[in-house]
C-alpha positions, 0 to 999 in steps of 0.5 A: 917673365914679369907679370902685374896684375892690378896690384895694389899696397896700402901702409896702414891707411896710406894707398901706395900703389893703386891698381898697377898692371903691365907685362914685360915677356921678353929680355930687355933693359927696362928705366923705371922713373918717377917723382919721390914719393910715388911708389917707385920703391914699393913697386920694386920690393913687391916685384923682389918679393919682400912685399906682399900686394895688398890687392892683385898678383905679382908673378917672376917667371912664373912664380909669385915672388913673396916668401917663394925661394923658387922665385928668389932664385930668378931674383938680384934686388939692390936697393939704394943704400943696401943694407949689407951685414956690418961685420962683413967685408967687400969679399964677404959680400961677394960670397953670400950673393954667389951663395943664393944666385945660380947664373953667378959669374965669379969672374966678371965679379973679378973683374969689377972689383978691379974696375972700381978698384974696391978694397975685398977686405975693406967692412962693407960699413966703412965704405965711403957711398960711392965704394958702397954703391959700385959694390952693389954694381958688382952683385947686381950684374955678376949674379946675372938674375934672371930678374935684375933690379937696380935701384939708383946704380950710379948714386954717388958715382963720379961722371966718369964712373957713371958711363963706366957703369953703362957701358959695363952694363950693357955689355954684361946684358949683351953677353947675358941676356935678361931682364934688368930693371933699373930706377934712376933720377938721372934718365937723360945719360941712361936713356940711350940704354933702355929697351922701354920705360915704365913711368909710375905717377901717384900710385899709378901706371903712367907709362910703359912704352917702347924707348923709341916711341917716348924718345921722340916725344915732346916738342917745344914751339917758339915764336910770336903769341898768336901763331903758337897758339894758331898752330897748338890747337887741339894739342895736348898742351904741357907747359907754357910761358909768355915773354910779351908778345913771345909764347915758348909752348912744350906739346905732346907730340913726336918730333917729325918732319911734318911739324918741322915743316909746320912750324918753318911755314909759321916763323917758329922755332922748334926744339926737341924737349929734354927726356927729363923735361918731357917726364916732368910736365908729363906728371905735372899735367897728369896732376894738375888734372886729377 
């Protein structure tokens, strides 16, 4: 469905992407995570055909997306703060995207308009941030495009609407499976829905893994410094802090019964790191090494 082979991109002399390669062959909900400025938006624009790679090749459903109408039939890319025409109403925006999306589900669009309480006749330029985000979600889900790319799809939504969106996303995917790529900073909230994750760091692909594997990684060990040091010897340490004779360390390992037993025997406390913390410290470690 998506094939990225050694894709690179540069703005003037500044290389933003540095040879990314990954393949996603099956309909999945995939998370795209990375810190600000690492190349996530550039990667999404390349996948959506808004730009052409400086090097390498990208294919969407077997087609190169840049300047290719055949590829665009399979694509829906809703950017953060999407650039709608200022003269459009909410209803105009739906008519426009219906025209360009062959799999458009009008019944779902109407349902979502009601769910998010969007005023059909209001101009898009007069929508609040949350309402504009909701309009982007309506289009993204109702498009039922084979490749749907949602950039920060919960920007401006309160906690209740974010939860509702996650439910709607899963329901829509179950009804019409396709590849949905979601770029988000709310990784903890959305990770239960994800089947895989792509992590970009410093313009490079750091991870492309099944979520069920990544969810288990990252362990905090806390206790007497010597015992901690002894137990984490030869482990990849992502973060550590010391207060007096006590030390707290995060290691890059999956939580397992073996680690629980090792920690218990050594008199150490053990807990699973949150995914967001794990990814932040992982990217910090990569930055220090490079």
